[in-house]
C-alpha positions in Angstrom: 0.0 0.0 0.0 1.4 3.4 -1.0 1.8 6.3 1.3 -0.9 8.2 -0.6 -3.4 5.4 0.0 -2.5 5.3 3.7 -3.1 9.1 3.9 -6.5 8.7 2.3 -7.7 6.0 4.7 -6.4 7.6 7.9 -9.7 9.3 8.7 -11.5 6.0 8.5 -9.0 4.4 10.9 -9.5 7.3 13.3 -13.3 6.9 13.2 -13.1 3.2 13.8 -10.9 3.8 16.8 -13.4 6.2 18.3 -16.2 3.7 17.8 -14.2 1.0 19.5 -13.5 3.3 22.4 -17.2 4.2 22.8 -18.3 0.6 22.8 -15.7 -0.3 25.3 -16.8 2.6 27.6 -20.4 1.5 27.5 -19.4 -2.1 28.3 -17.3 -1.0 31.3 -19.8 1.7 32.5 -23.4 0.5 31.7 -25.9 3.3 31.1 -28.4 2.0 33.6 -25.9 1.3 36.4 -27.3 2.2 39.8 -25.6 5.3 41.3 -23.5 4.8 44.4 -25.1 5.2 47.8 -25.3 8.8 48.8 -22.3 9.7 51.0 -24.3 12.3 53.1 -26.9 9.7 53.9 -24.3 7.2 55.0 -22.7 9.8 57.2 -25.9 10.8 58.9 -26.9 7.2 59.5 -23.7 6.5 61.3 -25.5 8.1 64.2 -29.2 8.1 63.2 -29.1 4.4 62.3 -29.1 3.7 66.0 -32.6 2.7 67.0 -32.0 3.9 70.6 -31.1 7.4 69.6 -33.6 9.9 71.0 -34.0 13.2 72.8 -36.5 14.8 75.2 -38.2 18.0 74.0 -39.1 20.9 76.3 -42.7 19.6 76.4 -41.5 16.4 77.9 -42.2 14.4 74.8 -39.6 11.8 73.7 -38.5 12.4 70.1 -36.9 9.4 68.4 -34.0 10.4 66.2 -33.7 7.0 64.6 -34.0 6.8 60.8 -34.4 3.4 59.2 -32.2 2.5 56.2 -35.1 0.3 54.9 -37.4 3.3 54.9 -35.0 5.4 53.0 -34.3 2.6 50.5 -38.0 2.5 49.6 -38.6 6.3 49.8 -39.2 8.1 46.5 -36.8 10.9 47.6 -33.7 8.8 48.4 -34.1 6.9 45.1 -34.0 10.2 43.3 -30.8 11.2 45.0 -32.4 13.7 47.4 -30.3 13.7 50.5 -30.9 14.6 54.1 -29.8 18.2 54.0 -32.4 18.9 51.3 -35.0 19.0 54.0 -32.8 19.5 57.1 -31.3 22.6 55.6 -30.8 24.1 59.1 -28.4 21.4 60.1 -24.9 21.6 58.4 -22.5 21.0 61.3 -21.9 18.6 64.1 -22.7 18.9 66.9 -26.1 20.0 65.6 -27.7 23.3 66.7 -30.1 23.0 69.6 -33.7 22.3 68.5 -35.9 25.4 69.0 -39.2 23.5 69.0 -41.3 22.9 72.1 -43.0 19.7 71.0 -43.3 17.2 68.2 -46.2 19.0 66.5 -44.4 22.3 66.4 -41.4 20.6 64.8 -43.6 19.0 62.1 -45.4 22.3 61.3 -42.1 24.0 60.7 -40.3 21.2 58.8 -43.1 20.5 56.3 -42.6 23.9 54.8 -39.5 22.7 53.1 -41.8 20.7 50.7 -42.5 23.9 48.9 -39.0 24.0 47.4 -39.6 21.1 45.1 -43.4 20.8 45.2 -44.4 24.5 44.9 -47.6 23.9 42.7 -49.1 21.3 45.1 -47.9 23.3 48.1 -49.8 26.4 46.8 -52.9 24.3 46.2 -52.8 23.0 49.7 -52.8 26.5 51.1 -56.2 27.0 49.6 -57.6 23.8 51.1 -60.0 23.0 53.9 -57.0 21.7 55.8 -55.2 25.0 55.6 -58.3 26.9 56.5 -58.6 24.8 59.6 -55.0 25.4 60.5 -55.5 29.1 60.1 -58.3 29.0 62.6 -55.9 27.6 65.2 -56.3 23.9 64.7 -52.7 22.6 65.1 -53.8 19.0 64.3 -54.9 20.0 60.8 -53.0 17.8 58.4 -49.9 19.1 56.5 -47.8 17.4 53.8 -45.9 15.1 56.1 -49.0 13.9 57.9 -50.3 12.4 54.6 -47.0 11.6 52.8 -44.8 10.6 55.6 -41.3 11.9 56.6 -38.4 9.6 55.8 -40.8 6.9 54.5 -42.4 9.0 51.6 -43.9 6.5 49.2 -46.0 6.8 46.0 -49.3 7.8 47.6 -51.6 5.6 45.5 -49.7 2.3 45.5 -51.8 0.4 46.2 -54.7 2.7 45.4 -56.5 1.7 48.7 -53.7 3.4 50.6 -55.3 6.8 49.8 -58.3 5.9 52.0 -56.1 4.4 54.6 -54.2 7.7 54.8 -57.4 9.7 55.1 -58.6 7.4 57.9 -55.9 8.7 60.2 -58.2 11.7 60.8 -61.5 10.7 59.3 -61.9 7.3 60.9 -65.7 7.2 61.2 -66.2 8.4 57.6 -63.7 5.8 56.2 -65.3 3.1 58.3 -68.7 3.9 56.7 -67.0 4.1 53.3 -65.6 0.6 53.7 -69.1 -0.8 53.9 -70.3 1.1 50.8 -70.4 -0.4 47.3 -67.4 1.8 46.4 -65.3 1.1 49.5 -66.0 -2.7 49.6 -64.9 -3.0 45.9 -61.7 -1.0 46.6 -60.6 -2.4 49.9 -61.5 -6.1 49.2 -60.7 -6.4 45.6 -58.4 -3.4 44.9 -60.8 -2.4 42.1 -59.2 0.4 40.2 -62.5 1.8 38.8 -64.2 2.8 42.0 -63.7 6.3 43.5 -61.4 6.9 46.5 -61.6 9.9 48.8 -59.5 12.1 46.5 -61.6 11.4 43.4 -64.5 13.2 45.0 -62.9 15.7 47.4 -59.7 16.6 45.5 -56.1 16.0 46.4 -54.3 19.0 47.7 -57.0 21.7 47.2 -59.6 19.9 49.2 -62.7 22.1 49.6 -65.5 22.2 52.2 -68.0 19.6 51.0 -70.7 21.2 53.2 -71.0 24.3 51.0 -73.8 25.2 48.6 -71.5 25.1 45.6 -70.2 21.6 46.4 -73.7 20.3 46.7 -75.1 21.6 43.5 -72.0 20.5 41.6 -72.2 16.9 43.0 -74.3 15.5 40.1 -71.5 16.4 37.7 -69.1 14.8 40.1 -71.0 11.5 40.1 -71.3 11.8 36.3 -67.5 11.5 35.9 -68.0 7.7 36.3 -71.8 7.1 35.9 -72.0 8.8 32.5 -69.0 7.0 31.2 -70.5 4.4 28.9 -67.4 2.3 28.5 -66.9 2.1 32.3 -70.6 1.4 33.0 -70.9 -1.3 30.4 -68.0 -3.1 32.1 -70.3 -3.5 35.2 -73.6 -3.9 33.3 -74.8 -0.5 34.6 -76.7 2.2 32.7 -74.7 5.2 31.6 -77.9 7.2 31.0 -78.6 7.9 34.7 -77.1 11.4 34.5 -78.8 12.5 31.3 -82.2 11.2 32.7 -81.6 13.0 36.0 -81.0 16.2 34.1 -84.3 15.9 32.3 -86.1 15.1 35.6 -87.9 17.7 37.7 -85.0 17.6 40.2 -82.3 18.0 37.6 -84.1 20.8 35.7 -84.8 22.7 38.9 -81.1 22.5 40.0 -79.9 23.5 36.5 -82.2 26.6 36.3 -81.1 27.8 39.8 -77.4 27.3 38.9 -77.8 29.1 35.6 -79.7 32.0 37.2 -78.1 32.4 40.6 -75.0 30.3 40.6 -74.1 28.3 43.7 -77.2 28.5 45.9 -78.7 26.0 48.2 -81.8 24.5 46.7 -84.1 21.8 48.0 -84.3 19.8 44.8 -82.6 16.5 45.3 -79.1 15.7 44.1 -77.6 12.3 43.9 -76.3 12.2 47.5 -79.8 13.1 48.9 -81.2 9.8 47.8 -78.2 7.5 47.5 -76.2 8.7 50.5 -72.8 10.2 50.8 -70.2 7.7 52.0 -72.7 4.9 52.6 -73.9 4.3 49.0 -75.1 0.7 48.5 -76.4 -1.3 45.6 -80.1 -0.8 44.9 -80.9 -4.4 45.8 -79.2 -4.2 49.2 -81.9 -4.2 51.9 -80.1 -1.4 53.6 -80.0 0.8 50.5 -81.9 4.1 50.7 -83.2 3.5 47.2 -84.1 -0.1 47.7 -87.8 -0.4 46.7 -88.7 -1.2 50.3 -87.0 2.0 51.6 -87.7 4.3 48.7 -90.8 5.9 50.1 -89.1 6.9 53.3 -86.3 8.4 51.3 -88.8 10.5 49.2 -90.5 11.6 52.4 -87.3 13.4 53.5 -88.4 16.2 51.1 -92.1 15.1 50.5 -93.4 14.3 54.0 -97.0 14.0 52.8 -96.1 11.4 50.1 -98.6 8.5 50.0 -98.0 4.8 49.5 -98.5 5.1 45.8 -96.0 7.9 45.4 -93.0 5.8 44.3 -95.2 3.9 41.7 -95.1 7.0 39.5 -91.3 7.1 39.5 -89.4 5.3 36.8 -86.0 5.6 38.5 -83.0 6.5 36.3 -84.4 4.4 33.5 -85.8 5.2 30.1 -89.5 4.3 29.7 -89.5 0.8 28.2 -92.0 -1.9 27.3 -90.3 -4.4 29.5 -90.0 -2.3 32.6 -93.0 0.1 32.4 -95.4 -1.1 29.8 -98.3 1.2 30.7 -96.1 4.3 30.6 -94.5 3.0 27.4 -97.9 2.9 25.5 -98.9 6.3 27.0 -95.6 7.8 25.8 -96.0 6.3 22.4 -99.6 7.6 22.1 -98.6 11.1 23.0 -95.4 11.1 20.9 -97.6 10.1 17.9 -100.7 12.1 18.7 -99.0 15.4 19.5 -97.3 15.8 16.1 -100.5 14.9 14.4 -102.4 17.6 16.3 -99.6 20.1 15.6 -99.6 19.4 11.9 -103.4 19.6 11.8 -103.2 23.0 13.5 -100.6 24.2 11.0 -102.8 22.9 8.1 -105.9 24.7 9.6 -104.0 28.0 10.0 -102.6 27.7 6.5 -106.1 27.0 5.0 -107.5 30.0 7.0 -104.8 32.3 5.5 -105.5 31.0 2.0 -109.2 31.6 2.5 -108.6 35.1 3.8 -106.5 35.9 0.8 -109.1 34.4 -1.6 -111.9 36.4 0.0 -109.8 39.6 -0.2 -109.1 39.1 -3.9 -112.8 38.4 -4.6 -113.9 41.5 -2.8 -111.7 43.7 -5.1 -113.1 42.3 -8.3 
């Protein structure tokens, strides 16, 4: 090979060498290799890994200073490389500065504010929530970020999904106990059904609002419709997806819609879903304890209609279209009127048209 040919092929030899070096580098240092254990975390756990480490606060409460390595290993923070000083940013030396908090709760209420650094959007939403309002009124037990998400053991909040309701039960024990017995709660907690609503689906996540307000109540049918108007989801459980559209055409639904359109969020006595089906205690309609079970339906109606007689519920078709199989008498009445009414209307139109023609003819004759 001549020197000229070697000179021409030199760039190709160089490119081949670069490729070989890159392949060797990826082989020695794999792309998905797990990063080494964080050094700060190891340093802190040299003391805080002692399960007997604790201190007594001015209130007399004993504060455990132990941090479990297992909790950190499963935490969403540690796995993302977020180390101790990201939250404990007031501790940078040893010995540590003296804690200035009187009790455990005061410590939690101050430390949770570090969540804002990374989670500013959710933190701002939480400041407009029912929980924050309760805290502003002086309730020190009102939940903050760490009460729901944990401290060193911060996990994905909805894995499993039932964990959401378990978390809410820390404060709302009675409500969650009732929810567990409902058609929604039983399906979630017994079968981990992913389709049924959990607390946050109805109440929100960080911007939880007061469910006792007029606005929440009149908006509740739309809330229920998120699932019960979803045809694909309802077909999965052999349920009708027409319940919301039928409710909107009913007297109750029309009344609520008119009031919302005219006055906005106002309390109105017309029934919404929860008035009949319950709030956290919703049951299947064939359950003997259900408020809308045929045996209990009259008493449910009498909440608003105290003078309702025993034949009251016979006039109600439920959230079902009128059909030959379910309501044959109403079906034929409906068919009669849907056929007879257009006939009458067309007859009236024809009569008016003939009268106009006759008037025109009479006027023309009178001028001749």
